[in-house]
MIDREN-772532 format. One line per 4 residues: number of its first residue (from 1); their letters; for each residue x, y, z of N, C-alpha, C, O. Coordinates in pm, whole numbers, always signed. Each point is the difference from the previous one (the first is absolute). Last residue first. Example, Ala and Ser with C-alpha at 12.3 -4.5 7.8 and 13.67 -1.06 7.14 Angstrom:
% residues 2
2) sa) +1285:-225:+708:+82:+119:+6:-77:+109:+73:+51:+111:+17  -22:-683:-24:-89:+119:+0:+90:+120:+0:+104:-2:+66
***
This chain:
% residues 309
309) xxxx) +5751:+19470:+7490:+66:+99:-81:+120:-76:-52:+81:+56:-74  -413:-227:+400:-15:-50:-113:+65:+115:-95:-57:+6:-109  +108:-24:+589:+31:-131:-72:-39:-28:-144:+38:-99:-63  -141:+489:+291:+136:-6:-11:+34:-110:-40:+93:-3:-80
305) xxxx) -542:+88:+206:+45:+48:-130:+138:-22:-33:+27:-25:-118  -391:-199:+469:+130:+70:-6:+59:+15:-170:+37:-88:-78  -562:+61:+365:+88:-64:-115:+132:+90:-6:+0:+122:-10  -484:-241:+325:+133:+46:-24:+59:-53:-119:-14:-114:-44
301) xxxx) -498:+143:+323:+68:-56:-110:+132:+86:-29:-15:+119:-26  -412:-163:+434:+96:+87:-79:+98:-110:-76:+36:-106:+53  -579:+114:+123:+110:-64:-15:+100:+102:-75:-28:+78:-91  -468:-121:+396:+81:+103:-89:+143:-110:-4:+35:-73:+93
297) xxxx) -562:-115:+8:+171:+8:+16:+41:+73:-90:-25:-14:-120  -494:-120:+326:+87:+70:-115:+146:+10:+62:+24:+33:+116  -594:-227:-50:+128:-2:+27:+129:+42:-78:+15:-52:-111  -516:+254:+79:+63:-129:+10:+147:+9:+29:+71:+100:-13
293) xxxx) -343:+302:-24:-47:-76:+93:+57:-154:+25:-3:-58:+109  +283:+507:-298:-120:-98:-49:-71:-48:+126:+45:+36:+109  +314:+313:-87:-48:-2:-130:-125:-71:-22:-97:+49:-58  +372:-44:+471:-64:+132:-35:-61:+19:-97:-86:+88:+3
289) xxxx) +351:-443:+217:-168:-29:+57:-40:+140:-54:-108:+38:+44  +589:-379:-139:-65:+142:-38:-177:-10:+24:-77:-74:-61  +599:-214:+190:-142:+23:-5:-48:+126:-36:+54:+100:+46  +428:-284:-181:-57:+48:+107:-162:+23:-25:-43:+49:-104
285) xxxx) +613:-232:-72:-166:-21:-38:-70:+71:+140:+59:-9:+108  +441:-15:-426:-46:+35:+102:-156:-12:-8:-62:+30:-102  +390:-159:-241:+98:+5:+128:-82:+22:+130:+44:-42:+107  -53:-145:-655:-104:+6:+116:+77:+23:+103:+62:-97:+42
281) xxxx) +147:+183:-534:-20:-108:+100:-80:+72:+116:+17:+118:+29  +93:-27:-588:-42:+37:+135:-6:-111:+97:-43:-110:-36  +137:+93:-471:+110:-22:+121:-40:+56:+134:+82:-8:+92  -354:-38:-513:+102:+86:-27:+84:+23:+100:+62:+106:+5
277) xxxx) -432:-424:+17:+86:-41:-114:+80:+114:-49:+57:-19:-108  -299:+86:+507:+72:-117:+29:+64:-28:-146:+120:-29:+2  -421:+392:-24:+123:+6:+95:+95:-105:-2:+115:+16:-40  -522:-109:-181:+100:+83:-86:+119:+56:+91:+115:-7:-42
273) xxxx) -455:-260:+282:+61:-66:-105:+104:+55:-104:+97:-61:-43  -377:+312:+344:+82:-64:+90:+74:-98:-97:+122:+5:+13  -479:+211:-200:+113:+95:+33:+111:-62:+65:+114:+29:-35  -511:-274:-42:+78:+11:-132:+110:+93:+30:+109:-23:-52
269) xxxx) -389:-71:+418:+85:-123:-38:+79:+42:-121:+120:-25:-7  -345:+281:+427:+20:+3:-146:+98:-75:-70:+118:+32:-14  -253:-11:+490:-106:-59:-85:+35:+33:-154:-63:-54:-91  +311:+188:+476:+43:-138:-39:-126:-60:-102:+1:-109:-57
265) xxxx) +206:+627:+81:-64:-72:+82:-31:-152:-81:+2:-21:-121  +428:+435:+143:-136:-71:-80:-73:-57:+98:+38:+2:+117  +429:+325:-189:-83:-26:+88:-145:-53:-67:-68:+71:-74  +627:-13:-60:-123:+32:-10:-98:-64:+92:+30:-110:+47
261) xxxx) +539:+257:-200:-101:-103:+78:-127:+48:-26:-1:+113:-48  +561:-96:-128:-146:+45:-3:-84:-92:+57:+9:-122:-6  +575:+268:-58:-119:-80:+29:-120:+64:-8:-6:+123:+1  +391:+73:-115:+76:-132:+34:-118:-120:+36:+14:-122:+2
257) xxxx) +5:+619:-327:-41:-75:+134:+72:-120:+15:+65:-48:-93  -26:+351:-305:+97:-50:+106:-60:-41:+153:+67:-7:+102  -294:+200:-505:+58:+79:+103:+95:-53:+74:+50:+62:+93  -199:-321:-446:+58:+134:-72:+30:+82:+120:+108:+60:-3
253) xxxx) -316:-451:+96:+131:-11:-14:+69:+106:-50:+119:+19:+22  -572:+30:+52:+75:-30:+130:+131:-32:-25:+83:+43:+80  -355:-6:-446:+15:+137:+37:+74:-31:+142:+94:+76:+23  -246:-440:-224:+118:+32:-76:+51:+152:+45:+116:+40:-14
249) xxxx) -503:-256:+214:+135:-66:+32:+116:+48:-61:+111:+0:+53  -538:+124:-186:+25:+59:+142:+118:-59:+46:+71:+69:+74  -231:-216:-505:+41:+148:+0:+32:+63:+140:+71:+100:+12  -218:-551:-55:+133:+3:-74:+21:+159:+9:+108:+39:+44
245) xxxx) -540:-147:+119:+117:-52:+89:+159:+42:-47:+88:+53:+68  -468:+23:-365:+2:+98:+116:+107:-33:+118:+72:+82:+57  -170:-379:-405:+48:+104:-45:+23:+124:+80:+91:+81:-17  -316:-495:+142:+150:-24:-28:+49:+122:-60:+119:+17:+30
241) xxxx) -556:+16:+33:+79:-12:+115:+133:-26:-7:+83:+62:+66  -362:-70:-440:+34:+121:+10:+70:+13:+168:+80:+89:+26  -259:-437:-342:+119:-3:+31:+46:+127:+61:+121:+21:+7  -553:-189:-133:+78:+59:-130:+141:+2:+21:+77:+14:-95
237) xxxx) -446:-177:+400:+37:-81:-96:+93:+63:-136:+34:-58:-102  -383:+350:+418:+90:-127:+21:+25:-82:-121:-73:-3:-99  -205:+423:+151:+106:+4:-56:+112:-114:+38:+119:+9:-31  -541:+111:+272:-52:-9:-137:+125:-10:-123:-33:-16:-117
233) xxxx) +106:+78:+606:-37:-154:-53:-56:+2:-150:+9:-96:-77  +332:+462:+278:-137:+2:-16:-32:-150:-46:+56:-46:-100  +363:+165:+409:-48:-8:-142:-153:-26:-8:-62:-73:+78  +509:+259:+266:-120:-53:-25:-31:-2:-130:+52:+78:-79
229) xxxx) +329:+79:+444:+2:-128:-96:-142:-19:-1:-48:-57:+98  +284:+378:+230:-125:+24:-88:+6:-74:-142:-19:+64:-104  +510:-68:+342:-163:+8:+55:-98:+27:-112:+30:+3:-120  +532:-145:+318:-99:+5:-112:-136:+17:+30:-51:-72:+85
225) xxxx) +534:+230:+120:-119:-50:+16:-74:-3:-127:-10:+94:-79  +584:-45:+213:-142:+65:-70:-140:-88:+68:+24:-96:+74  +543:+197:+82:-127:-89:-12:-105:+73:-46:-35:+109:+46  +458:+80:+82:+42:-120:-108:-123:-99:-25:+8:-103:-67
221) xxxx) -14:+522:+299:+85:+32:-116:+14:-105:-69:+21:+2:-121  -455:-23:+342:+116:+26:+75:+85:+44:-126:-56:+12:-109  -377:-79:+28:-20:-29:+126:+114:+47:+81:-13:+50:+112  -246:+78:-599:+129:-15:+56:-46:-24:+164:-89:+63:+56
217) xxxx) -228:-180:-480:+40:+98:+76:+128:-8:+84:+30:-118:+19  -336:-80:-498:+93:-24:+82:+16:+153:+106:-14:+112:-49  -416:-362:-259:+97:+103:+54:+130:-59:+69:+3:-112:+50  -487:-12:-409:+111:-48:+82:+104:+97:+39:+53:+57:-95
213) xxxx) -574:-185:-164:+99:+89:+16:+99:-57:+78:-24:-116:+31  -411:+67:-404:+38:-41:+113:+109:+97:+45:+15:+106:-59  -330:-62:-305:-19:-135:+20:+72:-56:+142:-36:-102:+58  -140:+570:-396:+81:-56:+107:-39:-154:+31:-115:-40:-18
209) xxxx) +67:+204:-485:-78:-10:+132:+70:-26:+112:+60:-107:-2  +65:+147:-478:-2:+129:+64:-79:+5:+130:-27:+104:+60  +164:-524:-269:-62:+74:-119:-65:+133:+79:-122:+13:-1  +324:-226:+385:-35:-92:-128:-99:+75:-111:-118:+27:+23
205) xxxx) +521:+95:+410:-136:+23:-75:-35:-73:-103:+86:-9:-87  +211:+86:+563:-7:-75:-94:-134:+52:-71:-101:+38:+61  +439:+241:+264:-119:-36:-36:-4:-112:-117:+78:+21:-93  +299:+159:+534:-31:-50:-166:-170:-31:-17:-62:-65:+84
201) xxxx) +441:+350:+286:-123:-55:-6:-40:-27:-149:-15:+93:-80  +499:+6:+437:-78:+7:-126:-138:-62:-8:-12:-102:+69  +506:+261:+267:-144:-63:-36:-51:+42:-137:+36:+98:-65  +325:+120:+302:+57:-135:+4:-140:-90:-51:+22:-120:-15
197) xxxx) -179:+576:+177:+142:-28:+15:+15:-147:-3:-47:-71:+89  -374:+332:-50:+32:-105:-104:+139:-6:-5:+29:-53:-107  -379:+293:+450:+116:-17:-43:+41:-111:-67:+14:-104:+65  -444:+278:-31:+53:+85:+90:+162:-22:-16:+66:+103:-15
193) xxxx) -360:-427:-178:-5:+144:-75:+75:+110:+77:+55:+86:-69  -112:-508:+317:+86:-5:-142:-7:+127:-85:+106:+47:-42  -389:-66:+406:+135:-14:+73:+105:+8:-142:+89:+82:-24  -548:-144:-56:+31:+122:+23:+130:+37:+62:+46:+114:-13
189) xxxx) -172:-566:-79:+24:+93:-137:+1:+131:+18:+50:+69:-89  -120:-350:+497:+121:-16:-76:+23:+62:-116:+112:+47:-19  -536:-15:+192:+99:+73:+94:+132:-18:-56:+67:+98:-29  -423:-319:-178:+12:+159:-23:+103:+73:+87:+59:+103:-31
185) xxxx) -164:-589:+122:+77:+32:-155:+37:+138:-19:+114:+39:-27  -346:-137:+423:+147:-39:+16:+77:+18:-135:+114:+43:-17  -577:+18:+37:+55:+108:+58:+156:-33:+11:+85:+87:-20  -363:-418:-162:+18:+129:-101:+57:+84:+71:+84:+62:-67
181) xxxx) -178:-412:+367:+99:-27:-87:+46:+111:-98:+116:+40:-10  -494:-14:+284:+139:+66:+76:+120:-62:-89:+110:+54:+1  -587:-158:-94:+55:+112:-61:+113:+75:+69:+37:+114:-27  -114:-649:-7:-78:+123:+43:+56:+111:-44:+107:-2:-61
177) xxxx) -102:-497:-180:+81:+104:+99:-92:+101:+27:-93:+28:-74  -13:-452:-216:-79:+89:+90:+89:+57:+112:-27:-21:+118  +143:-223:-523:+34:-40:+124:-54:+60:+108:+45:-16:+113  -143:+139:-586:+30:-135:-10:+54:-67:+152:+2:-123:+4
173) xxxx) -178:+576:-61:-75:-98:-91:+13:-141:+28:-85:-82:+32  +376:+419:+148:-129:-1:+85:-78:-103:-88:-41:-98:+61  +468:+154:-216:-15:-63:+147:-121:+14:+46:-37:-84:+83  +75:+272:-514:+38:-151:+3:+8:-65:+137:-39:-115:+18
169) xxxx) -69:+582:-47:-95:-85:-77:+33:-152:+10:-77:-87:+41  +378:+436:+145:-140:-8:+62:-109:-109:-59:-75:-72:+67  +506:+149:-283:+13:-80:+103:-132:-3:+103:-34:-101:+61  +43:+378:-442:+27:-137:-47:+0:-84:+129:-81:-92:+11
165) xxxx) +58:+537:+35:-116:-61:-28:+19:-141:-63:-93:-80:-3  +485:+351:+109:-83:-23:+136:-141:-74:-35:-42:-84:+80  +295:+197:-426:+79:-120:+38:-83:-16:+139:-37:-110:+40  -92:+503:-294:-54:-128:-40:+75:-143:+47:-49:-109:-30
161) xxxx) +177:+539:+179:-144:-17:+62:-39:-122:-61:-57:-86:+66  +457:+223:-235:+36:-34:+140:-167:-26:+56:-18:-95:+76  +112:+250:-518:+15:-121:+12:+10:-59:+145:-3:-121:+20  -19:+599:-191:-133:-88:-2:-10:-149:+29:-104:-59:+30
157) xxxx) +568:+337:-237:-149:+63:+72:-97:-80:-13:-26:-52:-109  +410:-241:+15:-17:+129:-22:-103:+54:+93:-57:-62:+90  +419:-396:-108:-103:+46:+20:-7:+147:-30:+106:+61:+9  +195:-392:-288:-32:+41:+140:-100:+71:+17:-51:+49:-101
153) xxxx) +20:-463:-214:+78:+125:+35:+17:+62:+107:-51:-51:+99  -73:-419:-458:+43:+28:+150:+54:+145:+9:+112:+18:-48  -472:-304:-300:+113:+90:+4:+34:+33:+146:-91:+35:+75  -172:-396:-463:+16:+28:+142:+137:+119:-7:+97:+0:-75
149) xxxx) -517:-172:-307:+135:+57:+36:+22:+34:+140:-73:+82:+55  -192:-485:-309:-22:+111:+89:+138:+63:+24:+99:-60:+41  -247:-179:-517:+41:-34:+139:-17:+111:+81:-22:+109:-53  -313:-233:-354:+106:+110:+40:+56:-15:+146:-68:+23:+100
145) xxxx) -208:-395:-457:+11:+72:+119:+127:+83:+12:+111:-45:-26  -294:-37:-474:+99:-89:+131:-25:+91:+130:+8:+123:-2  -405:-128:-382:+129:+58:+38:+69:-63:+103:-55:-55:+95  -399:+15:-306:+88:-44:-74:+145:+31:+28:+88:-28:-81
141) xxxx) -545:+100:+296:+50:+114:-102:+132:-54:-83:+57:+77:-77  -237:-373:+426:-107:+1:-124:+40:+111:-71:-30:-13:-119  +298:-69:+481:+5:-110:-95:-103:+40:-126:+25:-9:-120  +2:+318:+474:+122:+7:-67:-8:-116:-129:+25:+22:-118
137) xxxx) -359:-3:+443:+15:+123:-89:+95:-13:-80:-23:+10:-120  +19:-322:+439:-101:-36:-90:-15:+121:-97:-24:-25:-118  +341:+61:+487:+31:-104:-121:-109:-23:-104:+29:-22:-118  -124:+322:+481:+91:+61:-88:+64:-99:-116:+27:+33:-116
133) xxxx) -310:-220:+457:-93:+92:-75:+108:+85:-115:-30:+13:-119  +214:-258:+446:-86:-93:-86:-63:+81:-101:+5:-20:-122  +201:+220:+496:+104:-43:-120:-59:-100:-106:+55:-26:-108  -319:+201:+467:+11:+98:-66:+125:-33:-120:+10:+54:-110
129) xxxx) -132:-365:+459:-133:+18:-113:+49:+105:-72:-25:-19:-119  +353:-65:+418:-9:-117:-104:-122:+27:-73:+0:-25:-120  +60:+312:+450:+112:+4:-77:-19:-94:-92:+10:+39:-116  -284:-116:+460:-47:+144:-83:+108:+19:-106:-43:+14:-114
125) xxxx) +158:-334:+434:-138:-64:-85:-19:+138:-104:+9:-2:-123  +312:+103:+496:+39:-74:-116:-101:-52:-118:+23:+10:-121  -199:+241:+524:+71:+85:-113:+74:-87:-122:-13:+24:-120  -421:-206:+331:+126:+25:+58:+71:+75:-102:-18:-9:-121
121) xxxx) -539:-34:+107:+149:-39:-47:+108:+50:+79:-10:+115:+43  -443:+16:+18:+15:-108:+61:+138:-76:-50:+52:-91:+65  -222:+482:-260:+54:+43:+145:+20:-133:+46:+103:-3:+66  -288:+109:-491:+132:-57:+6:+48:+9:+154:+116:-32:+28
117) xxxx) -543:+236:-173:+13:-145:-54:+105:-51:+14:-11:-122:-11  +0:+546:+152:-102:-89:+117:+9:-140:-69:+18:-102:+66  +188:+450:-314:+71:-35:+93:-71:-67:+101:+69:-43:+92  -287:+186:-474:+102:-93:-39:+80:-54:+103:+39:-117:-3
113) xxxx) -361:+462:+91:-48:-94:-8:+95:-136:-55:-20:-114:+41  +186:+550:+8:-21:-48:+130:-96:-110:-29:+16:-80:+93  +150:+275:-471:+95:-54:+77:-25:-51:+131:+68:-89:+50  -381:+290:-355:+27:-119:-23:+136:-62:+76:+17:-121:+10
109) xxxx) -212:+535:+90:-84:-107:+33:+52:-129:-68:-20:-107:+57  +272:+502:-161:-2:-37:+138:-106:-112:+51:+36:-76:+90  -21:+228:-545:+129:-75:+46:+1:-31:+142:+33:-110:+42  -405:+358:-188:+0:-146:-64:+102:-58:+75:-16:-82:+90
105) xxxx) +26:+526:+4:-86:-70:+97:-19:-157:-61:-8:-96:+77  +277:+410:-335:+50:-41:+108:-82:-88:+114:+50:-87:+72  -271:+261:-467:+102:-115:-40:+83:-57:+119:+13:-120:+21  -305:+502:+22:-89:-117:-24:+115:-130:-26:-7:-111:+51
101) xxxx) +169:+550:-37:-50:-30:+154:-69:-165:-20:+21:-96:+75  +93:+294:-467:+120:-36:+54:-3:-45:+137:+75:-84:+50  -427:+320:-289:+13:-139:-43:+137:-65:+56:+2:-123:+0  -115:+556:+131:-105:-96:+49:+13:-146:-40:-25:-100:+68
97) xxxx) +288:+452:-272:+46:-38:+124:-78:-90:+118:+46:-62:+96  -72:-28:-662:+4:+118:+101:+41:+1:+144:+23:-111:+46  +103:-196:-536:-72:+17:+149:-5:+117:+87:+101:+34:+61  -41:-111:-621:+62:+14:+118:-83:-13:+116:-112:+52:+0
93) xxxx) +132:-117:-574:-73:+9:+118:+97:+0:+122:+105:-62:-13  -112:+256:-531:+60:-83:+103:-48:-2:+127:-18:+110:+52  -151:-10:-595:-8:+46:+137:+77:-120:+108:-31:-119:+5  +87:+269:-587:-5:-88:+113:-10:+82:+145:+68:+96:+34
89) xxxx) +3:+108:-446:-142:-69:-30:-37:-92:+127:-113:-31:+37  +546:+283:-129:-127:+83:+81:-140:-44:-18:-101:+59:+36  +612:-262:-2:-108:-3:-84:-110:+66:+57:-59:-37:+102  +461:+53:+129:+51:-47:-113:-118:-14:-124:+34:+7:-117
85) xxxx) -115:+147:+576:+93:+97:-77:+54:-63:-134:+40:+74:-89  -525:-189:+326:+140:-49:-20:+92:+88:-53:-32:+41:-112  -402:+95:+420:+56:-12:-156:+161:-62:-5:+101:+44:+55  -441:-131:+365:+84:+75:-24:+36:-11:-165:+22:-112:-47
81) xxxx) -388:-29:+482:+43:-10:-117:+70:+117:-48:-43:+113:+21  -120:-390:+478:+16:+145:-81:+79:-57:-154:+78:-94:-11  -322:-184:+488:+74:+20:-114:-26:+150:-84:-104:+65:-8  -142:-201:+401:+135:-99:+27:+89:+35:-92:+117:+4:+39
77) xxxx) -589:+166:+73:+106:+79:-13:+129:-47:+32:+83:+60:+68  -536:-271:-119:+71:+21:+141:+126:+80:+8:+75:-2:+98  -311:-82:-524:-98:+81:+99:+49:-13:+131:-48:+81:+80  +343:-247:-398:-45:+155:-21:-79:+43:+76:+13:+112:+50
73) xxxx) +25:-585:-32:+148:+73:+71:-28:+157:-22:+11:+76:+96  -342:-347:-301:-16:-2:+143:+107:+67:+63:-20:+74:+96  +68:-123:-533:-126:+115:+20:-31:-3:+154:-36:+100:+62  +335:-421:-254:+64:+142:+11:-112:+82:+31:+27:+101:+65
69) xxxx) -155:-518:-96:+108:+11:+107:+44:+125:+10:+17:+57:+108  -285:-173:-475:-82:+11:+114:+91:+31:+126:-37:+82:+83  +220:-202:-500:-48:+141:+9:-64:+45:+120:+13:+112:+50  +160:-563:-126:+98:+104:+54:-61:+139:-1:+31:+85:+83
65) xxxx) -315:-429:-226:+31:-8:+123:+88:+93:+62:-20:+56:+107  -40:-84:-556:-127:+70:+75:+21:-12:+148:-26:+93:+75  +352:-288:-363:-8:+141:-15:-103:+46:+72:+22:+103:+63  +204:-545:+120:-106:+39:-113:+4:+154:+2:+15:+62:+105
61) xxxx) +395:-334:+90:-114:+74:+59:-81:+13:-119:+71:+26:-97  +404:-178:+179:-108:-100:-70:-129:+62:+32:-85:-88:+11  +551:+261:+161:-114:-73:+69:-108:-98:-59:-63:-86:+61  +379:+350:-357:+72:-41:+144:-85:-104:+78:+18:-122:-7
57) xxxx) -203:+402:-339:+71:-114:-52:+67:-94:+113:-13:-122:+13  -180:+529:+124:-106:-72:-36:+47:-146:-39:-40:-104:+51  +345:+457:+55:-73:-55:+99:-82:-89:-41:+13:-109:+55  +124:+345:-404:+111:-70:+59:-41:-71:+129:+21:-122:-1
53) xxxx) -321:+429:-190:+25:-96:-76:+109:-118:+35:-20:-120:-18  -50:+541:+224:-115:-79:+50:+16:-130:-85:-22:-108:+56  +476:+389:+73:-106:+17:-94:-111:-91:-3:+45:-115:-7  +295:+368:+392:-52:-115:-101:-108:+18:-86:-100:+71:+13
49) xxxx) +415:+144:+365:-21:+67:-125:-18:-96:-99:+70:-8:-101  +87:-121:+517:+20:+158:+30:-9:+41:-155:+91:+60:-57  -87:-547:+206:+30:+69:-126:+41:+144:-1:+88:+48:-71  -225:-315:+471:+136:-57:-54:+32:+77:-106:+114:+44:-5
45) xxxx) -537:+42:+208:+102:+38:+68:+129:-18:-38:+87:+83:+25  -458:-267:-247:-4:+157:-43:+122:+56:+104:+74:+88:-44  -161:-556:+72:+50:+38:-128:+24:+142:-5:+106:+47:-42  -350:-178:+415:+134:-54:+6:+86:+33:-138:+111:+52:+9
41) xxxx) -596:+0:-5:+82:+99:+103:+146:-18:+14:+76:+97:+2  -320:-432:-229:+5:+111:-80:+81:+117:+55:+95:+58:-51  -204:-439:+307:+114:-16:-79:+38:+110:-113:+113:+27:-42  -490:-27:+340:+135:+38:+69:+119:-58:-84:+116:+29:+28
37) xxxx) -554:-103:-216:+32:+155:+27:+118:+12:+92:+69:+100:-19  -195:-520:-49:+32:+38:-117:+32:+143:+10:+107:+44:-43  -252:-267:+433:+132:-35:-49:+29:+59:-122:+116:+42:-8  -469:+252:+254:+11:-177:-18:+150:+4:-55:+68:+98:-31
33) xxxx) -246:+279:+382:+41:-14:-152:+12:-165:-10:+37:-77:+88  -102:+366:+310:-133:-18:-67:+11:-45:-159:-88:+6:-86  +194:-242:+322:-15:+89:+110:+87:+116:-36:+115:+10:+45  -102:-439:-259:-150:+33:+3:-22:+87:+111:-99:-20:+71
29) xxxx) +533:-282:-52:-51:+96:-76:-143:+12:+29:-51:-54:+98  +311:-244:+158:+73:+118:-22:-81:+90:-82:-10:+112:+49  -121:-557:+51:+17:+54:+120:+64:+165:-3:-12:+82:+91  -90:-354:-484:-116:-4:+82:+12:+103:+145:-77:+85:+43
25) xxxx) +442:-229:-338:-59:+94:-65:-133:+38:+85:-28:+119:+15  +298:-499:+141:+67:+144:+11:-88:+119:-41:-22:+96:+75  -125:-543:-156:-12:+37:+134:+34:+150:+35:-67:+88:+55  +157:-264:-482:-165:+32:+30:-22:+58:+134:-62:+103:+28
21) xxxx) +501:-298:-154:-24:+139:-37:-101:+50:+24:-4:+115:+42  +56:-563:+75:+57:+95:+104:-3:+143:-66:-19:+95:+75  -146:-441:-357:-116:+23:+132:+86:+95:+112:-61:+75:+76  +299:-170:-465:-99:+77:-32:-98:+13:+103:-65:+102:+17
17) xxxx) +430:-397:+20:+43:+139:+31:-117:+94:-58:+5:+116:+42  -76:-596:-56:+34:+35:+124:+8:+165:+15:-67:+68:+78  +50:-230:-513:-132:-26:+66:+20:+60:+148:-57:+102:+35  +436:-162:-277:-73:+93:-41:-140:+31:+58:-42:+112:+28
13) xxxx) +336:-462:+53:+38:+109:+79:-81:+95:-46:-45:+76:+86  -21:-438:-326:-42:-21:+123:+18:+104:+104:-81:+21:+89  +276:-41:-523:-166:+41:+2:-52:-20:+146:-88:+72:+47  +531:-171:-124:-10:+97:-20:-139:+53:+31:-32:+87:+81
9) xxxx) +123:-544:-102:+36:+75:+132:-13:+136:+19:-34:+47:+109  -48:-306:-522:-109:-10:+108:+37:+78:+122:-79:+71:+61  +400:-76:-402:-115:+93:-12:-100:-14:+98:-51:+96:+57  +415:-393:-29:+44:+144:+47:-131:+105:-55:-28:+101:+64
5) xxxx) -20:-559:-168:-13:+1:+147:+62:+157:+41:-41:+58:+100  +47:-190:-536:-150:+38:+23:+0:+5:+169:-85:+63:+63  +532:+36:-347:-59:-117:+33:-151:+67:+58:-16:+117:+34  +273:+191:-378:+0:-41:+113:-102:-133:+25:-101:-23:-65
1) x) +292:+164:-421:-122:-3:+70:+30:-49:+152:+24:-121:+12
***
């Protein structure tokens, strides 16, 4: 048996979370379908040919109440019945086109209301919240957490736009950079696409989702530039930055570049620490008044690769 202090703590959280769910249900649903009706619609969407008994047992709904829900859905032309190909005595339930539209509206409303609820949370805190939820779900199902799968791969069609998006979101939301910075990023990426000789751009994925990027471009025959090093804050703490840096520097050595440099800004403490730990040295500093209202300095960092071969 677990200690009573743990049991009490779980019960306290349960009471708190029940209130949170009640608020969510009140604000999201009843327009025009109740929470229970919305859950039935979701099940019908997921199953694509559901048996009424299975839905009733899964959701714990009374037989009579379930019958009234389906009668309402039929009257609203949200569902249709088709004979089961495996058992002609059974009727399978499907959402009609109107039902699928209602489902999408419910999802959109839920997403908007939940987004409002957590809007005050900074991205790192939001990541902690969702990670905690994932941990609760995993532990209560009696399974060990699945490790995040990190993959570093060369970019492919569609990635370039997302790299620019990551820069715009991160620097705009966290550091209040203006749109001129996003234009600067897009301009550089466009030039890279037009001439990729001696360079490459890599994408970091976590469980199939894009989490960051890094690139190498050719500056001169023996000098490379490291560019577009960005990491979605929701994926910090997984060592992705180190993997991206390792990939980029290994490429530089394979291309026999004698040195590599990068430009960054003074406010990026974590990135500057990573550069320094990989042997980069600060060699130049200049003020920047274009990207933000606050005092900002661009910094050039250089690394001599020849000494590491």
